[in-house]
Backbone as XML, in Angstrom:
<?xml version="1.0"?>
<chain id="A" units="angstrom">
  <residue number="1" name="MET">
    <atom name="N" x="97.134" y="79.404" z="102.550"/>
    <atom name="CA" x="97.174" y="79.243" z="103.982"/>
    <atom name="C" x="98.449" y="79.866" z="104.550"/>
  </residue>
  <residue number="2" name="GLU">
    <atom name="N" x="99.556" y="79.749" z="103.821"/>
    <atom name="CA" x="100.815" y="80.313" z="104.316"/>
    <atom name="C" x="100.735" y="81.832" z="104.457"/>
  </residue>
  <residue number="3" name="ILE">
    <atom name="N" x="100.053" y="82.486" z="103.545"/>
    <atom name="CA" x="99.878" y="83.943" z="103.647"/>
    <atom name="C" x="99.082" y="84.279" z="104.907"/>
  </residue>
  <residue number="4" name="LEU">
    <atom name="N" x="98.010" y="83.544" z="105.145"/>
    <atom name="CA" x="97.191" y="83.792" z="106.337"/>
    <atom name="C" x="97.994" y="83.563" z="107.611"/>
  </residue>
  <residue number="5" name="LYS">
    <atom name="N" x="98.831" y="82.541" z="107.621"/>
    <atom name="CA" x="99.668" y="82.279" z="108.788"/>
    <atom name="C" x="100.670" y="83.408" z="109.013"/>
  </residue>
  <residue number="6" name="GLU">
    <atom name="N" x="101.267" y="83.910" z="107.947"/>
    <atom name="CA" x="102.242" y="84.999" z="108.073"/>
    <atom name="C" x="101.601" y="86.284" z="108.590"/>
  </residue>
  <residue number="7" name="ALA">
    <atom name="N" x="100.320" y="86.463" z="108.288"/>
    <atom name="CA" x="99.643" y="87.716" z="108.654"/>
    <atom name="C" x="98.879" y="87.621" z="109.975"/>
  </residue>
  <residue number="8" name="LYS">
    <atom name="N" x="99.091" y="86.567" z="110.741"/>
    <atom name="CA" x="98.357" y="86.388" z="112.003"/>
    <atom name="C" x="98.471" y="87.602" z="112.925"/>
  </residue>
  <residue number="9" name="ARG">
    <atom name="N" x="99.668" y="88.149" z="113.041"/>
    <atom name="CA" x="99.897" y="89.269" z="113.958"/>
    <atom name="C" x="99.977" y="90.612" z="113.242"/>
  </residue>
  <residue number="10" name="GLY">
    <atom name="N" x="99.809" y="90.574" z="111.931"/>
    <atom name="CA" x="99.916" y="91.778" z="111.124"/>
    <atom name="C" x="101.325" y="91.926" z="110.588"/>
  </residue>
  <residue number="11" name="THR">
    <atom name="N" x="101.435" y="92.127" z="109.295"/>
    <atom name="CA" x="102.746" y="92.251" z="108.671"/>
    <atom name="C" x="102.647" y="92.996" z="107.350"/>
  </residue>
  <residue number="12" name="LYS">
    <atom name="N" x="103.761" y="93.476" z="106.887"/>
    <atom name="CA" x="103.803" y="94.199" z="105.612"/>
    <atom name="C" x="103.843" y="93.219" z="104.447"/>
  </residue>
  <residue number="13" name="LYS">
    <atom name="N" x="103.420" y="93.703" z="103.284"/>
    <atom name="CA" x="103.386" y="92.878" z="102.080"/>
    <atom name="C" x="104.766" y="92.334" z="101.736"/>
  </residue>
  <residue number="14" name="THR">
    <atom name="N" x="105.815" y="93.132" z="101.907"/>
    <atom name="CA" x="107.165" y="92.678" z="101.566"/>
    <atom name="C" x="107.594" y="91.499" z="102.433"/>
  </residue>
  <residue number="15" name="HIS">
    <atom name="N" x="107.171" y="91.484" z="103.686"/>
    <atom name="CA" x="107.491" y="90.364" z="104.570"/>
    <atom name="C" x="106.769" y="89.099" z="104.093"/>
  </residue>
  <residue number="16" name="ILE">
    <atom name="N" x="105.497" y="89.235" z="103.752"/>
    <atom name="CA" x="104.738" y="88.091" z="103.237"/>
    <atom name="C" x="105.412" y="87.574" z="101.972"/>
  </residue>
  <residue number="17" name="LEU">
    <atom name="N" x="105.744" y="88.481" z="101.083"/>
    <atom name="CA" x="106.359" y="88.128" z="99.809"/>
    <atom name="C" x="107.632" y="87.307" z="100.022"/>
  </residue>
  <residue number="18" name="SER">
    <atom name="N" x="108.495" y="87.737" z="100.887"/>
    <atom name="CA" x="109.768" y="87.042" z="101.089"/>
    <atom name="C" x="109.607" y="85.754" z="101.883"/>
  </residue>
  <residue number="19" name="ARG">
    <atom name="N" x="108.737" y="85.737" z="102.877"/>
    <atom name="CA" x="108.576" y="84.546" z="103.731"/>
    <atom name="C" x="107.835" y="83.418" z="103.007"/>
  </residue>
  <residue number="20" name="VAL">
    <atom name="N" x="106.894" y="83.763" z="102.151"/>
    <atom name="CA" x="106.096" y="82.754" z="101.458"/>
    <atom name="C" x="106.766" y="82.335" z="100.141"/>
  </residue>
  <residue number="21" name="GLY">
    <atom name="N" x="107.637" y="83.175" z="99.620"/>
    <atom name="CA" x="108.390" y="82.818" z="98.418"/>
    <atom name="C" x="107.613" y="82.995" z="97.123"/>
  </residue>
  <residue number="22" name="LEU">
    <atom name="N" x="106.781" y="84.022" z="97.080"/>
    <atom name="CA" x="106.028" y="84.308" z="95.867"/>
    <atom name="C" x="106.574" y="85.558" z="95.192"/>
  </residue>
  <residue number="23" name="SER">
    <atom name="N" x="106.263" y="85.711" z="93.919"/>
    <atom name="CA" x="106.630" y="86.937" z="93.217"/>
    <atom name="C" x="105.701" y="88.063" z="93.678"/>
  </residue>
  <residue number="24" name="PHE">
    <atom name="N" x="106.050" y="89.280" z="93.330"/>
    <atom name="CA" x="105.214" y="90.421" z="93.701"/>
    <atom name="C" x="103.818" y="90.263" z="93.113"/>
  </residue>
  <residue number="25" name="ASP">
    <atom name="N" x="103.742" y="89.906" z="91.824"/>
    <atom name="CA" x="102.447" y="89.759" z="91.165"/>
    <atom name="C" x="101.611" y="88.645" z="91.795"/>
  </residue>
  <residue number="26" name="GLN">
    <atom name="N" x="102.240" y="87.516" z="92.107"/>
    <atom name="CA" x="101.524" y="86.413" z="92.757"/>
    <atom name="C" x="100.996" y="86.842" z="94.125"/>
  </residue>
  <residue number="27" name="THR">
    <atom name="N" x="101.863" y="87.494" z="94.888"/>
    <atom name="CA" x="101.474" y="87.946" z="96.224"/>
    <atom name="C" x="100.281" y="88.890" z="96.136"/>
  </residue>
  <residue number="28" name="GLN">
    <atom name="N" x="100.340" y="89.836" z="95.223"/>
    <atom name="CA" x="99.248" y="90.797" z="95.058"/>
    <atom name="C" x="97.956" y="90.089" z="94.680"/>
  </residue>
  <residue number="29" name="LYS">
    <atom name="N" x="98.046" y="89.134" z="93.770"/>
    <atom name="CA" x="96.869" y="88.384" z="93.329"/>
    <atom name="C" x="96.224" y="87.638" z="94.504"/>
  </residue>
  <residue number="30" name="TYR">
    <atom name="N" x="97.048" y="86.937" z="95.285"/>
    <atom name="CA" x="96.521" y="86.185" z="96.420"/>
    <atom name="C" x="95.981" y="87.101" z="97.516"/>
  </residue>
  <residue number="31" name="LEU">
    <atom name="N" x="96.669" y="88.195" z="97.793"/>
    <atom name="CA" x="96.176" y="89.137" z="98.801"/>
    <atom name="C" x="94.814" y="89.694" z="98.399"/>
  </residue>
  <residue number="32" name="ASN">
    <atom name="N" x="94.673" y="90.043" z="97.134"/>
    <atom name="CA" x="93.389" y="90.562" z="96.653"/>
    <atom name="C" x="92.279" y="89.525" z="96.817"/>
  </residue>
  <residue number="33" name="ALA">
    <atom name="N" x="92.571" y="88.275" z="96.467"/>
    <atom name="CA" x="91.572" y="87.207" z="96.576"/>
    <atom name="C" x="91.219" y="86.946" z="98.044"/>
  </residue>
  <residue number="34" name="LEU">
    <atom name="N" x="92.230" y="86.907" z="98.902"/>
    <atom name="CA" x="91.994" y="86.678" z="100.335"/>
    <atom name="C" x="91.212" y="87.831" z="100.962"/>
  </residue>
  <residue number="35" name="GLU">
    <atom name="N" x="91.521" y="89.044" z="100.524"/>
    <atom name="CA" x="90.803" y="90.210" z="101.047"/>
    <atom name="C" x="89.343" y="90.198" z="100.579"/>
  </residue>
  <residue number="36" name="LYS">
    <atom name="N" x="89.122" y="89.838" z="99.330"/>
    <atom name="CA" x="87.759" y="89.773" z="98.791"/>
    <atom name="C" x="86.933" y="88.724" z="99.540"/>
  </residue>
  <residue number="37" name="ALA">
    <atom name="N" x="87.572" y="87.621" z="99.942"/>
    <atom name="CA" x="86.893" y="86.565" z="100.687"/>
    <atom name="C" x="86.778" y="86.895" z="102.179"/>
  </residue>
  <residue number="38" name="GLU">
    <atom name="N" x="87.337" y="88.042" z="102.572"/>
    <atom name="CA" x="87.326" y="88.516" z="103.965"/>
    <atom name="C" x="88.136" y="87.618" z="104.903"/>
  </residue>
  <residue number="39" name="PHE">
    <atom name="N" x="89.202" y="87.002" z="104.367"/>
    <atom name="CA" x="90.109" y="86.186" z="105.172"/>
    <atom name="C" x="91.282" y="87.010" z="105.693"/>
  </residue>
  <residue number="40" name="ILE">
    <atom name="N" x="91.490" y="88.170" z="105.077"/>
    <atom name="CA" x="92.614" y="89.033" z="105.437"/>
    <atom name="C" x="92.172" y="90.474" z="105.217"/>
  </residue>
  <residue number="41" name="THR">
    <atom name="N" x="92.779" y="91.385" z="105.962"/>
    <atom name="CA" x="92.446" y="92.801" z="105.806"/>
    <atom name="C" x="93.726" y="93.616" z="105.828"/>
  </residue>
  <residue number="42" name="GLU">
    <atom name="N" x="93.679" y="94.775" z="105.194"/>
    <atom name="CA" x="94.849" y="95.661" z="105.142"/>
    <atom name="C" x="94.505" y="96.989" z="105.794"/>
  </residue>
  <residue number="43" name="GLU">
    <atom name="N" x="95.371" y="97.409" z="106.709"/>
    <atom name="CA" x="95.219" y="98.713" z="107.361"/>
    <atom name="C" x="96.580" y="99.368" z="107.478"/>
  </residue>
  <residue number="44" name="SER">
    <atom name="N" x="96.710" y="100.544" z="106.917"/>
    <atom name="CA" x="97.940" y="101.334" z="106.989"/>
    <atom name="C" x="99.175" y="100.545" z="106.552"/>
  </residue>
  <residue number="45" name="GLY">
    <atom name="N" x="99.016" y="99.740" z="105.493"/>
    <atom name="CA" x="100.154" y="98.993" z="104.959"/>
    <atom name="C" x="100.433" y="97.675" z="105.659"/>
  </residue>
  <residue number="46" name="PHE">
    <atom name="N" x="99.651" y="97.343" z="106.658"/>
    <atom name="CA" x="99.824" y="96.073" z="107.376"/>
    <atom name="C" x="98.666" y="95.136" z="107.049"/>
  </residue>
  <residue number="47" name="TRP">
    <atom name="N" x="99.007" y="93.916" z="106.710"/>
    <atom name="CA" x="98.023" y="92.885" z="106.404"/>
    <atom name="C" x="97.825" y="92.026" z="107.632"/>
  </residue>
  <residue number="48" name="LYS">
    <atom name="N" x="96.562" y="91.747" z="107.961"/>
    <atom name="CA" x="96.253" y="90.978" z="109.161"/>
    <atom name="C" x="95.150" y="89.962" z="108.857"/>
  </residue>
  <residue number="49" name="THR">
    <atom name="N" x="95.351" y="88.764" z="109.347"/>
    <atom name="CA" x="94.366" y="87.699" z="109.196"/>
    <atom name="C" x="93.123" y="88.038" z="110.018"/>
  </residue>
  <residue number="50" name="THR">
    <atom name="N" x="91.957" y="87.867" z="109.423"/>
    <atom name="CA" x="90.699" y="88.130" z="110.112"/>
    <atom name="C" x="90.262" y="86.878" z="110.890"/>
  </residue>
  <residue number="51" name="GLU">
    <atom name="N" x="89.211" y="87.025" z="111.672"/>
    <atom name="CA" x="88.669" y="85.875" z="112.401"/>
    <atom name="C" x="88.254" y="84.777" z="111.422"/>
  </residue>
  <residue number="52" name="LYS">
    <atom name="N" x="87.648" y="85.178" z="110.326"/>
    <atom name="CA" x="87.254" y="84.228" z="109.283"/>
    <atom name="C" x="88.489" y="83.520" z="108.718"/>
  </residue>
  <residue number="53" name="GLY">
    <atom name="N" x="89.578" y="84.261" z="108.561"/>
    <atom name="CA" x="90.838" y="83.688" z="108.078"/>
    <atom name="C" x="91.420" y="82.677" z="109.050"/>
  </residue>
  <residue number="54" name="PHE">
    <atom name="N" x="91.277" y="82.957" z="110.353"/>
    <atom name="CA" x="91.752" y="82.011" z="111.364"/>
    <atom name="C" x="90.976" y="80.695" z="111.282"/>
  </residue>
  <residue number="55" name="HIS">
    <atom name="N" x="89.697" y="80.777" z="110.957"/>
    <atom name="CA" x="88.892" y="79.564" z="110.785"/>
    <atom name="C" x="89.380" y="78.765" z="109.567"/>
  </residue>
  <residue number="56" name="VAL">
    <atom name="N" x="89.782" y="79.464" z="108.523"/>
    <atom name="CA" x="90.315" y="78.795" z="107.331"/>
    <atom name="C" x="91.614" y="78.070" z="107.680"/>
  </residue>
  <residue number="57" name="ILE">
    <atom name="N" x="92.497" y="78.729" z="108.415"/>
    <atom name="CA" x="93.756" y="78.092" z="108.839"/>
    <atom name="C" x="93.450" y="76.819" z="109.629"/>
  </residue>
  <residue number="58" name="GLU">
    <atom name="N" x="92.539" y="76.932" z="110.580"/>
    <atom name="CA" x="92.192" y="75.781" z="111.414"/>
    <atom name="C" x="91.642" y="74.627" z="110.565"/>
  </residue>
  <residue number="59" name="ALA">
    <atom name="N" x="90.747" y="74.946" z="109.630"/>
    <atom name="CA" x="90.165" y="73.912" z="108.769"/>
    <atom name="C" x="91.236" y="73.254" z="107.900"/>
  </residue>
  <residue number="60" name="CYS">
    <atom name="N" x="92.151" y="74.031" z="107.363"/>
    <atom name="CA" x="93.227" y="73.483" z="106.532"/>
    <atom name="C" x="94.154" y="72.597" z="107.352"/>
  </residue>
  <residue number="61" name="GLU">
    <atom name="N" x="94.439" y="72.995" z="108.570"/>
    <atom name="CA" x="95.303" y="72.182" z="109.425"/>
    <atom name="C" x="94.632" y="70.856" z="109.786"/>
  </residue>
  <residue number="62" name="ILE">
    <atom name="N" x="93.330" y="70.877" z="110.010"/>
    <atom name="CA" x="92.592" y="69.638" z="110.286"/>
    <atom name="C" x="92.657" y="68.720" z="109.073"/>
  </residue>
  <residue number="63" name="CYS">
    <atom name="N" x="92.418" y="69.271" z="107.889"/>
    <atom name="CA" x="92.476" y="68.469" z="106.657"/>
    <atom name="C" x="93.875" y="67.887" z="106.443"/>
  </residue>
  <residue number="64" name="SER">
    <atom name="N" x="94.894" y="68.673" z="106.663"/>
    <atom name="CA" x="96.271" y="68.196" z="106.503"/>
    <atom name="C" x="96.567" y="67.062" z="107.478"/>
  </residue>
  <residue number="65" name="ARG">
    <atom name="N" x="96.128" y="67.216" z="108.720"/>
    <atom name="CA" x="96.351" y="66.165" z="109.714"/>
    <atom name="C" x="95.625" y="64.885" z="109.320"/>
  </residue>
  <residue number="66" name="LEU">
    <atom name="N" x="94.399" y="65.001" z="108.877"/>
    <atom name="CA" x="93.632" y="63.831" z="108.467"/>
    <atom name="C" x="94.289" y="63.129" z="107.273"/>
  </residue>
  <residue number="67" name="MET">
    <atom name="N" x="94.831" y="63.893" z="106.353"/>
    <atom name="CA" x="95.506" y="63.306" z="105.196"/>
    <atom name="C" x="96.774" y="62.551" z="105.620"/>
  </residue>
  <residue number="68" name="ARG">
    <atom name="N" x="97.507" y="63.106" z="106.564"/>
    <atom name="CA" x="98.723" y="62.432" z="107.063"/>
    <atom name="C" x="98.378" y="61.131" z="107.786"/>
  </residue>
  <residue number="69" name="GLU">
    <atom name="N" x="97.240" y="61.119" z="108.469"/>
    <atom name="CA" x="96.843" y="59.951" z="109.250"/>
    <atom name="C" x="96.088" y="58.907" z="108.443"/>
  </residue>
  <residue number="70" name="ALA">
    <atom name="N" x="95.665" y="59.258" z="107.235"/>
    <atom name="CA" x="94.864" y="58.334" z="106.428"/>
    <atom name="C" x="95.714" y="57.158" z="105.950"/>
  </residue>
  <residue number="71" name="PRO">
    <atom name="N" x="95.177" y="55.953" z="106.043"/>
    <atom name="CA" x="95.906" y="54.787" z="105.529"/>
    <atom name="C" x="95.847" y="54.781" z="104.003"/>
  </residue>
  <residue number="72" name="TYR">
    <atom name="N" x="96.901" y="54.336" z="103.389"/>
    <atom name="CA" x="96.945" y="54.309" z="101.922"/>
    <atom name="C" x="96.891" y="52.913" z="101.410"/>
  </residue>
</chain>
């Protein structure tokens, strides 16, 4: 989800790598998986979250909020 959030407006891989705190190999692995799922796209070296990716962010934020509000 953090990668998708970083790429909302379009950004380079190096920015994602440093902001999310992953290694180069980890970043590449996740970008490939996100791109295959059509959650993110790459154009001219810039990664951008797709509409489908925005739905994933929204769903994850709802789940996180529900978990915080759940009684234990």
